[in-house]
C-alpha positions as CSV (number, residue, x, y, z in Angstrom):
1,M,17.9,-42.0,24.7
2,L,15.3,-41.9,21.9
3,G,16.6,-44.6,19.7
4,E,17.3,-48.1,20.9
5,I,19.8,-49.8,18.6
6,K,20.1,-53.5,18.8
7,P,23.3,-55.3,17.6
8,S,23.8,-56.1,14.0
9,K,24.9,-59.6,13.1
10,I,26.3,-61.4,10.1
11,L,24.3,-64.5,8.9
12,K,25.7,-66.2,5.9
13,K,26.9,-62.9,4.5
14,I,23.6,-61.2,5.2
15,M,23.8,-58.3,7.6
16,I,20.7,-57.7,9.8
17,Y,20.1,-54.5,11.6
18,K,17.2,-53.7,14.0
19,T,16.1,-50.5,15.6
20,T,13.1,-49.2,17.5
21,S,12.4,-45.7,18.6
22,P,9.6,-44.7,20.9
23,N,7.0,-42.0,20.3
24,L,8.7,-38.6,20.9
25,L,5.5,-36.8,21.7
26,Y,3.5,-39.3,23.7
27,G,6.1,-41.9,24.7
28,H,5.9,-40.9,28.4
29,L,2.2,-41.6,28.3
30,M,2.0,-44.9,26.3
31,P,4.0,-48.1,26.6
32,P,5.8,-49.4,23.5
33,E,3.5,-51.2,21.1
34,D,5.7,-52.1,18.3
35,S,7.3,-55.6,18.0
36,L,10.0,-57.0,15.7
37,L,11.5,-60.5,15.4
38,T,14.0,-62.3,13.3
39,E,15.1,-65.9,13.1
40,G,17.5,-67.0,10.4
41,K,16.3,-65.4,7.2
42,I,12.8,-64.7,8.5
43,F,11.9,-61.2,9.4
44,C,8.8,-59.6,10.9
45,V,7.7,-56.2,12.2
46,A,4.3,-55.3,13.8
47,D,2.7,-52.2,15.0
48,G,0.1,-52.6,17.8
49,I,-3.1,-50.6,17.2
50,T,-3.5,-47.7,19.5
51,R,-6.1,-48.4,22.2
52,D,-8.5,-46.1,24.0
53,P,-7.3,-44.6,27.3
54,I,-9.0,-45.9,30.4
55,S,-10.7,-42.6,31.1
56,K,-13.7,-40.5,29.8
57,K,-14.9,-41.9,26.5
58,D,-15.1,-38.4,25.1
59,F,-11.8,-36.5,25.4
60,T,-12.8,-33.5,23.4
61,N,-11.0,-30.4,24.7
62,L,-8.9,-32.5,27.1
63,S,-5.1,-32.1,27.1
64,I,-3.0,-35.1,25.9
65,E,-1.9,-35.7,29.5
66,K,-5.5,-35.9,30.8
67,A,-6.9,-37.9,27.8
68,W,-4.0,-40.4,27.6
69,G,-2.8,-40.3,31.1
70,L,-4.7,-43.5,31.9
71,Y,-3.5,-45.5,29.0
72,P,-3.6,-49.3,29.5
73,N,-0.2,-50.5,30.6
74,P,0.7,-53.2,29.6
75,S,-1.2,-52.7,26.4
76,G,-3.2,-55.3,24.5
77,A,-1.8,-53.7,21.3
78,R,1.7,-54.9,22.3
79,F,0.3,-58.4,23.1
80,A,-1.1,-58.6,19.6
81,A,2.1,-57.4,18.0
82,D,4.2,-59.8,19.9
83,T,1.8,-62.7,19.3
84,F,1.8,-62.1,15.5
85,C,5.5,-61.9,15.2
86,E,6.1,-65.0,17.3
87,T,3.5,-67.0,15.3
88,F,4.8,-65.7,11.9
89,V,8.4,-66.6,12.6
90,K,7.7,-69.9,14.3
91,F,5.5,-71.1,11.4
92,L,7.9,-70.1,8.6
93,N,10.9,-71.6,10.4
94,K,9.5,-75.0,9.7
95,K,8.3,-74.4,6.2
96,T,9.7,-74.1,2.7
97,P,9.8,-70.4,1.7
98,S,7.0,-69.5,-0.7
99,I,4.3,-66.9,-1.1
100,K,1.7,-69.5,0.0
101,N,3.5,-70.1,3.3
102,V,4.0,-66.4,4.0
103,Q,0.2,-66.1,3.4
104,N,-0.4,-69.0,5.8
105,A,1.8,-67.4,8.4
106,F,-0.3,-64.2,8.3
107,I,-3.5,-66.2,8.6
108,L,-2.2,-68.2,11.5
109,G,-0.9,-65.0,13.2
110,N,-4.4,-63.5,12.8
111,R,-5.9,-66.6,14.4
112,A,-3.5,-66.4,17.3
113,I,-4.7,-62.9,17.9
114,A,-8.3,-64.1,17.7
115,N,-7.5,-66.5,20.6
116,L,-5.8,-63.7,22.5
117,N,-9.0,-61.7,22.1
118,K,-11.2,-64.6,23.1
119,I,-9.4,-64.8,26.4
120,N,-9.1,-61.1,27.2
121,I,-12.1,-59.3,25.6
122,K,-15.5,-60.7,26.7
123,K,-17.7,-58.1,25.0
124,I,-16.5,-55.9,22.1
125,D,-17.6,-52.2,22.3
126,Y,-15.0,-50.8,19.8
127,L,-13.8,-48.4,22.5
128,A,-11.9,-49.4,25.7
129,N,-13.0,-53.0,25.0
130,D,-12.0,-53.0,21.3
131,F,-10.2,-56.0,19.8
132,F,-6.4,-56.3,20.6
133,G,-4.8,-55.9,17.2
134,C,-1.9,-54.9,15.1
135,V,-0.7,-54.4,11.5
136,A,2.5,-56.0,10.1
137,S,4.9,-56.7,7.4
138,G,7.3,-59.6,7.1
139,G,9.0,-62.1,4.8
140,V,11.7,-64.7,4.2
141,I,14.8,-64.3,2.1
142,T,16.2,-67.3,0.3
143,N,18.2,-68.0,-2.9
144,N,18.1,-64.3,-3.8
145,K,14.3,-64.1,-3.5
146,L,12.1,-62.3,-1.0
147,Y,8.7,-63.8,-0.2
148,W,6.8,-61.1,1.5
149,G,3.5,-60.2,3.1
150,G,2.0,-57.0,4.6
151,I,-1.2,-55.3,5.8
152,C,-2.3,-51.7,6.3
153,D,0.5,-49.2,6.8
154,C,3.5,-51.4,7.6
155,G,5.7,-51.8,4.6
156,I,8.7,-53.1,2.7
157,I,11.2,-51.1,0.6
158,I,14.2,-52.3,-1.4
159,Y,17.1,-50.3,-2.6
160,D,19.8,-51.6,-4.9
161,K,23.5,-51.2,-4.0
162,N,23.6,-47.8,-5.7
163,G,20.8,-46.4,-3.6
164,K,18.0,-46.7,-6.2
165,I,14.5,-47.8,-5.0
166,T,13.6,-50.9,-6.9
167,F,10.5,-52.0,-4.9
168,H,8.2,-50.4,-2.4
169,T,4.9,-51.7,-1.1
170,P,2.0,-49.2,-1.2
171,N,0.5,-47.8,2.0
172,W,-2.7,-49.9,2.0
173,M,-4.4,-47.6,4.5
174,K,-4.2,-44.6,2.2
175,P,-7.6,-45.2,0.5
176,F,-9.2,-45.0,3.9
177,T,-7.3,-42.0,5.2
178,D,-7.9,-40.0,1.9
179,Y,-11.6,-40.8,2.2
180,E,-11.7,-40.0,5.9
181,K,-10.1,-36.5,5.5
182,I,-12.6,-35.4,2.8
183,N,-15.8,-37.2,3.9
184,L,-15.7,-38.0,7.6
185,Q,-13.7,-35.6,9.7
186,K,-15.6,-32.5,10.8
187,S,-15.1,-30.1,13.6
188,D,-17.7,-31.7,15.8
189,Y,-17.1,-35.3,14.6
190,N,-13.6,-36.5,15.1
191,F,-11.4,-39.0,16.8
192,A,-11.9,-37.5,20.2
193,R,-15.5,-38.5,20.2
194,P,-16.4,-42.1,21.0
195,K,-19.2,-42.2,18.4
196,Y,-16.6,-41.5,15.7
197,R,-14.0,-44.1,16.9
198,K,-16.7,-46.7,17.2
199,M,-18.0,-46.0,13.7
200,I,-14.5,-46.2,12.2
201,R,-13.6,-49.5,13.9
202,S,-16.9,-51.2,13.4
203,E,-17.7,-50.0,9.8
204,Y,-14.4,-49.4,8.1
205,R,-12.0,-51.8,9.6
206,N,-11.8,-55.2,7.8
207,N,-15.0,-54.4,5.8
208,A,-14.3,-55.2,2.1
209,K,-17.9,-54.2,1.3
210,K,-17.4,-50.6,2.1
211,I,-17.4,-49.5,-1.5
212,I,-17.7,-45.8,-2.5
213,N,-17.6,-44.8,-6.2
214,N,-16.5,-48.3,-7.1
215,K,-13.6,-48.1,-4.7
216,C,-13.0,-49.9,-1.3
217,V,-12.4,-47.2,1.3
218,S,-11.8,-49.5,4.2
219,Y,-8.6,-50.7,5.8
220,G,-7.3,-54.0,7.2
221,A,-5.9,-55.0,10.5
222,L,-4.9,-58.1,12.3
223,T,-7.7,-58.2,14.9
224,G,-8.5,-61.9,14.7
225,E,-11.5,-61.2,12.5
226,K,-11.7,-63.6,9.5
227,D,-12.3,-60.7,7.1
228,A,-8.8,-59.4,7.8
229,T,-7.6,-62.0,5.2
230,K,-9.2,-59.9,2.5
231,F,-6.8,-57.1,3.2
232,M,-3.6,-59.1,3.4
233,N,-1.1,-58.6,0.5
234,F,1.7,-61.0,-0.7
235,G,4.3,-61.3,-3.3
236,E,7.8,-62.4,-4.5
237,V,10.7,-60.2,-5.4
238,K,14.0,-61.2,-7.0
239,L,17.0,-59.8,-5.1
240,N,20.5,-58.9,-6.3
241,K,23.8,-59.0,-4.4
242,G,24.0,-55.9,-2.2
243,D,20.3,-55.1,-2.2
244,L,19.0,-53.4,1.0
245,V,15.7,-54.8,2.1
246,V,13.8,-52.9,4.9
247,F,10.7,-54.0,6.8
248,Y,9.2,-51.1,8.7
249,T,6.3,-49.9,10.8
250,D,4.4,-46.8,9.7
251,G,6.5,-44.4,11.9
252,F,9.4,-45.0,9.5
253,E,7.4,-44.6,6.3
254,D,8.6,-41.1,5.5
255,I,12.1,-41.7,6.8
256,V,12.8,-44.8,4.6
257,Q,12.0,-42.6,1.6
258,H,14.1,-39.7,2.7
259,K,16.9,-38.8,0.3
260,K,19.5,-39.4,3.0
261,F,18.1,-42.6,4.4
262,F,20.1,-45.0,2.2
263,S,23.5,-43.3,2.7
264,T,23.1,-43.3,6.5
265,I,22.0,-46.9,6.9
266,Y,23.9,-48.7,4.1
267,Q,27.0,-49.3,6.1
268,K,29.4,-52.2,6.6
269,T,29.3,-52.4,10.4
270,E,27.0,-51.6,13.3
271,S,29.4,-49.0,14.6
272,L,29.2,-47.1,11.3
273,I,25.4,-47.3,11.3
274,D,25.4,-45.9,14.9
275,Q,27.5,-43.0,13.8
276,S,25.3,-42.1,10.7
277,F,21.8,-43.5,10.9
278,T,21.2,-42.9,14.7
279,P,21.8,-39.1,14.7
280,F,19.9,-38.9,11.3
281,N,16.9,-40.6,12.8
282,L,16.9,-38.6,16.0
283,S,17.4,-35.2,14.2
284,L,14.4,-35.8,11.9
285,A,12.2,-36.8,14.9
286,K,13.2,-33.6,16.8
287,Q,12.7,-31.3,13.7
288,D,9.2,-32.6,12.9
289,P,7.9,-34.9,15.7
290,N,4.4,-35.2,14.0
291,K,5.9,-36.6,10.8
292,F,9.0,-38.4,12.0
293,G,8.7,-38.8,15.7
294,K,6.1,-41.6,16.1
295,E,7.0,-45.0,17.5
296,R,8.8,-46.7,14.7
297,S,10.7,-50.0,14.1
298,L,12.6,-51.4,11.2
299,I,14.7,-54.4,10.2
300,A,17.3,-53.6,7.5
301,V,18.8,-56.5,5.7
302,I,21.8,-56.2,3.3
303,N,21.6,-59.2,0.9
């Protein structure tokens, strides 16, 4: 089954719903690398950063099966995602909800990943021995307020009870991907080549000094590097009764904005969600695997 639906639960009149779906195209070649965790009114999702396969460094003209058939399993990307979520939730569980404490939770999660890398990666080459890392979004809901944090292309979207989007974090990776498409990708210089992957990871990741035309064209990731803090984003949002708050990894980005998303997931019970959201999610993935079929996780909270 493509979608794995975990039980909803009622917590002081807040309904929490969690779901993870594997990569439809490459799921048989790669282990799951998303992570999600909730405790009380604390919520976190993380997306482990895809690693290099353990094979030829240059996989130009290789089939997906040959290029990714020796993918690390278990993956350090999943270790990083799990580590971040566990650290984030554990820290906030003992703290008063605030923007500052969500920020501190992100910083501590990044430090925990740094320790993970110190143990597992002796010499960084930005290829098979790249940092273990992830991107994430998360927050805590209390007294009709959401204190949130996010980095890169994990996000948070809020709908009111009538299905109107009232808040949506930007995709903080977009400045890099827009720049990459126009200025970096060429027929002989692409992700399949190790020189390209090394350049992106060493020069554009967590590098706030990469300014082109007065605009930062880098992106942030939780790799344990200190400069990741410069790419973290935080805020506070007032919530109303009946608001739907969704924390998601990038595979769900297009789905959570789909015109039918709200009506399929805004249900009173898990059973009703199973009947509406699950087939909706699966059908989109099958219709357009490249757009909707990546590994994806979300936590939906009805306030």
